[in-house]
C-alpha positions as CSV (number, residue, x, y, z in Angstrom):
1,M,22.5,-55.9,-8.8
2,A,22.7,-55.7,-12.5
3,K,23.2,-58.9,-14.5
4,A,23.7,-59.8,-18.1
5,V,20.7,-61.3,-20.0
6,Q,20.3,-62.8,-23.4
7,A,18.2,-60.8,-25.8
8,Y,17.5,-60.8,-29.5
9,A,17.5,-57.8,-31.9
10,D,15.3,-57.6,-35.0
11,D,16.3,-56.0,-38.3
12,T,15.4,-52.6,-37.0
13,G,17.5,-53.0,-33.8
14,Q,14.6,-53.4,-31.4
15,I,15.4,-55.8,-28.6
16,H,13.2,-58.8,-27.8
17,A,13.2,-61.3,-25.0
18,S,13.0,-64.3,-27.4
19,A,14.3,-65.1,-30.9
20,E,10.7,-65.9,-32.0
21,N,9.5,-62.4,-31.0
22,A,12.4,-60.9,-33.0
23,I,11.5,-63.0,-36.0
24,L,7.9,-62.1,-35.7
25,A,8.8,-58.4,-35.6
26,D,10.9,-58.9,-38.8
27,L,8.1,-60.7,-40.6
28,T,5.6,-58.0,-39.6
29,N,7.9,-55.4,-41.0
30,I,8.4,-57.4,-44.2
31,L,4.7,-57.8,-44.7
32,G,3.9,-54.2,-44.1
33,R,0.2,-53.2,-43.7
34,V,-2.2,-56.0,-44.4
35,G,-5.8,-55.1,-44.3
36,A,-7.5,-51.7,-44.0
37,E,-6.0,-50.9,-40.7
38,G,-2.9,-53.2,-40.8
39,G,-4.4,-55.1,-37.9
40,I,-4.0,-58.5,-39.3
41,T,-0.3,-58.2,-40.1
42,Q,1.0,-59.5,-36.8
43,G,-1.5,-62.4,-36.9
44,L,-0.3,-63.3,-40.4
45,A,3.3,-63.2,-39.2
46,H,2.4,-65.7,-36.5
47,L,0.7,-67.9,-39.0
48,I,3.7,-67.9,-41.4
49,L,6.0,-68.8,-38.5
50,K,3.7,-71.6,-37.4
51,K,3.2,-73.0,-40.9
52,R,6.9,-72.5,-41.9
53,P,7.6,-76.2,-42.8
54,E,4.6,-76.3,-45.1
55,I,5.5,-72.9,-46.6
56,E,9.1,-74.0,-47.2
57,R,7.9,-77.2,-48.9
58,V,5.7,-75.2,-51.3
59,F,8.6,-73.0,-52.2
60,A,10.9,-76.0,-52.7
61,D,8.2,-77.5,-55.0
62,L,8.1,-74.2,-56.9
63,D,11.9,-74.1,-57.2
64,A,12.0,-77.7,-58.5
65,I,9.2,-76.9,-61.1
66,S,11.0,-73.8,-62.2
67,A,14.3,-75.6,-62.6
68,D,12.6,-78.4,-64.6
69,Q,11.0,-75.8,-66.9
70,E,14.3,-74.0,-67.4
71,G,16.0,-77.3,-68.2
72,S,13.5,-78.1,-70.9
73,L,14.0,-74.8,-72.7
């Protein structure tokens, strides 16, 4: 018997069983080929997702510094 299931689509329309897998696919596509064979791209996407809070903090710091610099011009 068929039943409805929840699935997640990435930006290319591919279906994934979890939201995390869809996001990882999107990150992998955004990063493109990293390394000679492109083999580290998926690992890098996993690392970015895992380190998201730290990465967001760094970008928030950059935004604050940039705003301070624009304000002093």
